[in-house]
C-alpha positions in Angstrom: -294.6 -18.3 -145.1 -292.3 -21.0 -144.9 -291.4 -23.0 -141.8 -288.3 -23.8 -140.8 -287.7 -27.6 -140.4 -284.2 -27.9 -138.7 -283.8 -31.1 -137.3 -282.2 -31.2 -133.4 -279.4 -33.6 -132.7 -281.1 -35.6 -129.3 -278.5 -34.9 -126.4 -277.4 -37.3 -123.6 -278.7 -37.0 -120.3 -276.7 -35.0 -118.3 -274.1 -34.5 -120.9 -274.2 -30.6 -120.9 -274.7 -30.9 -116.3 -271.7 -33.0 -115.6 -269.7 -30.6 -118.3 -270.3 -28.0 -116.1 -270.7 -29.0 -112.5 -267.6 -29.5 -110.4 -266.0 -32.7 -110.0 -265.9 -32.2 -105.6 -268.8 -33.2 -103.6 -267.8 -30.9 -100.1 -270.4 -32.6 -98.4 -269.1 -35.9 -99.3 -265.8 -34.9 -98.4 -266.7 -32.7 -94.9 -268.5 -36.0 -94.1 -266.5 -38.2 -94.8 -264.0 -36.0 -92.5 -266.0 -35.9 -89.8 -266.2 -39.8 -89.2 -262.7 -39.8 -89.9 -261.5 -37.2 -87.2 -264.3 -38.3 -84.3 -263.1 -42.4 -84.9 -259.6 -40.8 -84.5 -259.9 -39.4 -82.1 -261.7 -41.8 -80.2 -259.1 -44.4 -81.0 -256.3 -41.9 -79.4 -257.8 -42.1 -76.2 -258.3 -45.9 -76.1 -254.2 -46.0 -77.1 -253.5 -43.7 -73.9 -256.0 -45.8 -72.0 -254.1 -49.5 -73.2 -251.2 -47.3 -72.5 -251.3 -46.1 -69.0 -253.0 -49.4 -67.6 -249.7 -51.2 -69.0 -247.5 -48.7 -67.4 -246.8 -50.1 -63.4 -246.0 -47.6 -60.7 -244.1 -50.2 -59.3 -240.9 -51.1 -60.2 -239.5 -53.5 -62.3 -243.3 -54.3 -63.2 -245.0 -53.2 -66.4 -244.1 -53.1 -70.0 -240.7 -51.4 -71.2 -239.9 -48.0 -72.7 -239.1 -49.9 -75.7 -242.6 -52.3 -76.1 -244.4 -48.9 -75.4 -242.7 -47.1 -78.0 -243.2 -49.4 -80.4 -247.0 -50.8 -79.3 -247.6 -46.3 -79.7 -246.3 -46.4 -83.0 -247.7 -49.2 -84.0 -251.4 -47.8 -82.8 -251.1 -44.5 -84.3 -250.8 -46.2 -87.4 -253.6 -48.6 -87.1 -255.3 -45.6 -85.5 -254.7 -43.6 -89.3 -255.7 -46.8 -90.9 -258.9 -47.4 -90.0 -259.9 -43.8 -89.3 -259.2 -42.6 -93.2 -260.8 -46.0 -94.3 -264.2 -44.9 -92.7 -263.7 -41.1 -94.1 -262.7 -42.1 -97.7 -265.6 -44.8 -98.0 -267.6 -41.9 -96.4 -266.9 -39.6 -99.0 -266.5 -42.0 -102.3 -270.0 -43.7 -101.2 -272.1 -39.9 -100.2 -270.3 -37.9 -103.6 -273.2 -37.1 -106.3 -272.9 -39.5 -109.5 -271.3 -38.7 -113.0 -273.5 -40.7 -115.5 -271.6 -39.7 -118.5 -268.6 -38.8 -117.0 -265.4 -41.6 -118.3 -264.6 -43.7 -115.8 -260.9 -43.1 -115.5 -262.3 -39.4 -114.9 -264.4 -41.0 -111.8 -261.9 -43.3 -110.9 -259.9 -40.2 -110.6 -262.7 -38.3 -109.0 -263.0 -40.7 -106.1 -259.4 -41.1 -105.3 -259.2 -36.8 -104.7 -262.5 -37.4 -102.5 -260.4 -39.8 -100.5 -257.8 -37.7 -100.3 -259.5 -34.4 -99.2 -261.5 -36.2 -97.0 -257.8 -37.2 -94.8 -256.7 -33.4 -95.7 -259.5 -32.3 -93.7 -259.7 -35.0 -91.2 -256.1 -34.8 -90.4 -256.2 -30.7 -89.9 -259.6 -31.4 -87.9 -257.1 -34.0 -85.7 -254.4 -31.6 -85.5 -256.1 -28.6 -84.3 -258.1 -31.1 -81.7 -254.4 -32.6 -80.4 -252.5 -29.4 -81.7 -251.3 -29.4 -77.7 -250.4 -32.8 -77.5 -248.1 -33.1 -80.6 -246.0 -29.4 -79.8 -246.2 -31.2 -75.9 -244.0 -34.2 -77.4 -241.8 -32.1 -79.6 -241.0 -29.1 -77.5 -240.1 -31.5 -75.5 -237.9 -33.1 -77.9 -236.2 -29.7 -78.8 -235.8 -29.2 -75.0 -233.7 -32.1 -74.7 -231.7 -31.3 -77.6 -230.7 -27.7 -76.3 -229.8 -29.3 -73.2 -227.0 -31.9 -75.1 -226.0 -28.7 -77.1 -225.7 -25.9 -74.0 -227.1 -27.5 -71.1 -224.4 -30.6 -71.2 -221.5 -28.5 -71.7 -222.5 -26.4 -68.7 -222.7 -29.4 -66.5 -218.6 -29.1 -66.6 -219.2 -25.7 -65.4 -222.5 -24.6 -63.9 -223.3 -28.2 -63.1 -220.2 -28.7 -61.5 -220.9 -26.0 -59.6 -223.6 -27.8 -58.5 -221.9 -30.5 -57.6 -219.2 -29.0 -55.9 -221.2 -26.1 -54.0 -224.0 -28.1 -52.8 -223.5 -30.0 -49.1 -225.1 -32.8 -50.4 -223.1 -33.6 -53.2 -219.6 -32.7 -51.9 -219.9 -33.7 -48.9 -218.6 -36.8 -49.5 -215.2 -35.9 -50.9 -214.6 -33.2 -48.5 -215.1 -35.9 -45.7 -212.9 -38.3 -48.0 -210.3 -35.1 -48.0 -210.1 -34.4 -44.2 -210.4 -37.8 -42.7 -207.2 -39.4 -41.0 -205.1 -41.7 -42.3 -206.0 -45.3 -41.8 -203.9 -46.4 -38.3 -204.3 -42.9 -36.9 -204.9 -43.0 -33.2 -208.5 -42.3 -31.8 -209.2 -38.1 -31.9 -206.4 -37.5 -34.2 -209.3 -34.9 -35.5 -209.8 -33.9 -31.9 -207.2 -30.9 -32.1 -209.6 -29.0 -34.8 -212.4 -27.1 -33.5 -216.4 -27.7 -34.4 -216.6 -24.1 -35.7 -213.2 -24.3 -37.2 -213.8 -27.7 -38.9 -217.7 -26.5 -40.3 -215.2 -23.6 -41.9 -213.0 -25.7 -43.4 -215.3 -27.8 -45.0 -217.2 -24.8 -46.4 -214.3 -23.4 -47.7 -212.7 -26.7 -49.5 -216.2 -27.1 -50.7 -215.9 -23.5 -52.4 -212.4 -23.9 -53.4 -213.3 -27.4 -54.7 -216.4 -25.5 -57.0 -214.1 -22.5 -58.5 -212.1 -25.4 -59.7 -214.3 -27.0 -61.4 -215.5 -24.1 -63.6 -211.8 -22.7 -64.4 -210.9 -26.8 -65.1 -208.0 -27.0 -62.8 -207.1 -26.4 -58.8 -204.5 -23.8 -58.6 -200.6 -24.1 -57.3 -202.5 -21.4 -54.4 -205.2 -23.2 -53.5 -203.6 -27.0 -53.8 -200.7 -26.2 -51.5 -203.6 -24.5 -48.7 -205.4 -27.6 -49.1 -202.8 -29.9 -48.6 -201.5 -28.0 -45.3 -205.2 -28.1 -44.0 -205.5 -31.5 -44.5 -202.0 -32.1 -42.9 -202.4 -30.1 -40.0 -206.2 -32.0 -39.5 -205.2 -35.2 -40.5 -201.5 -35.5 -39.0 -199.8 -36.3 -42.4 -196.6 -33.8 -44.2 -197.7 -31.4 -46.3 -196.5 -33.7 -49.7 -199.4 -36.4 -48.7 -201.4 -33.5 -47.9 -201.2 -32.0 -51.2 -200.8 -35.5 -52.6 -204.5 -36.9 -50.7 -205.4 -33.1 -52.5 -204.8 -34.6 -55.5 -206.4 -38.1 -55.4 -209.7 -36.2 -54.4 -210.1 -33.6 -57.0 -209.6 -36.0 -59.8 -212.0 -38.3 -58.4 -214.6 -35.2 -58.2 -213.7 -34.0 -61.5 -214.5 -37.5 -63.1 -217.5 -37.9 -61.1 -218.8 -34.6 -62.9 -217.6 -35.6 -66.2 -219.1 -39.0 -65.8 -222.6 -36.4 -65.0 -221.7 -34.9 -68.0 -221.6 -37.5 -70.5 -225.0 -39.2 -68.9 -226.9 -36.2 -69.6 -225.5 -36.0 -73.3 -226.3 -39.9 -73.9 -230.0 -39.2 -72.3 -230.1 -35.8 -74.2 -229.1 -37.9 -77.7 -231.4 -40.6 -77.3 -234.1 -38.4 -76.1 -233.3 -36.5 -79.8 -233.2 -39.9 -81.2 -236.5 -41.5 -80.1 -237.9 -37.9 -80.6 -237.0 -38.3 -84.7 -238.0 -41.5 -84.6 -241.4 -40.7 -83.7 -242.0 -37.9 -86.1 -240.5 -40.5 -89.0 -243.3 -42.8 -87.9 -245.8 -40.1 -87.5 -245.2 -39.2 -91.3 -245.3 -43.2 -92.5 -248.6 -43.6 -91.0 -250.2 -39.9 -92.1 -249.0 -41.5 -95.8 -250.3 -44.6 -95.2 -254.0 -43.0 -93.8 -253.5 -41.1 -97.5 -253.1 -44.3 -99.0 -256.0 -46.1 -97.4 -258.4 -43.4 -97.8 -258.4 -42.5 -101.5 -258.7 -46.4 -101.8 -261.5 -46.9 -99.6 -263.2 -43.9 -101.9 -263.0 -45.7 -105.1 -264.7 -48.3 -103.0 -267.0 -46.3 -101.7 -267.6 -44.9 -104.7 -268.0 -48.1 -106.8 -270.7 -49.2 -104.6 -272.8 -45.5 -104.9 -272.7 -46.3 -108.6 -273.6 -50.0 -108.8 -275.9 -50.2 -105.7 -278.0 -46.9 -106.4 -280.8 -47.0 -108.9 -283.7 -45.1 -110.1 -283.9 -42.2 -112.6 -280.8 -40.4 -112.9 -282.7 -37.3 -112.2 -282.8 -38.7 -108.5 -278.9 -39.2 -108.6 -278.5 -35.8 -108.1 
């Protein structure tokens, strides 16, 4: 009986095992993500506290809106860099050691571990802060919608509010119905208080309708001119001229309110878009520093951890 003496080539320890192992240490990824999310949450809370401390309830004191906006952007970026760096380093330092894997492949895997830890941490933070982020974006969207629909309606519904509101249109009615300069005392005394109140209310309704349709009708102009003439003692021509002047002033005030509403909504839209862009940039910075820190943590893992290879698994 002849015994075969075939020689078996030695196999490097762990070569087959490394080839069949997953390249991702999910425990290390989740650990790094948890650390990054916790630090990010803590820094965001600290940022809120610092932001509130810089705002003063007194006028002309405290930080300006521009200063607060720039500080918020810088704080978010620093938060991303610090938290992502921590998460990436932890993920790289805690991952398993691949003794037979090529150096370039190890570098790629460490980079992937850092990126995955950043991605998981970002999802966790987004889930916890979803309501706050949605509130910021919703506010910008509502302001933009107000610029498109509400600003165009300022001359309509908004103008009705200005002219129909007794407090808003009282000044223009007073200007229209007051006695001319140099009139003798008691020039308006011939009008009963009840009739005067009815005339003021009717004038407000006429102005409100004129603002809605965009112009004062000939009949309303003539009627108001006649009422002004009877009220102030001027002739009808001067009464109609005063109606035109007062209505022009009221219409100009509404146009100014419309322009201010558009400008405010446009400024809000631009600010919201700017915040979104800077948040995107800060997230990119976080992804970069997480990947870079993971390679550093992996290098320290391979350099500082010694002992039997079986203990590294």
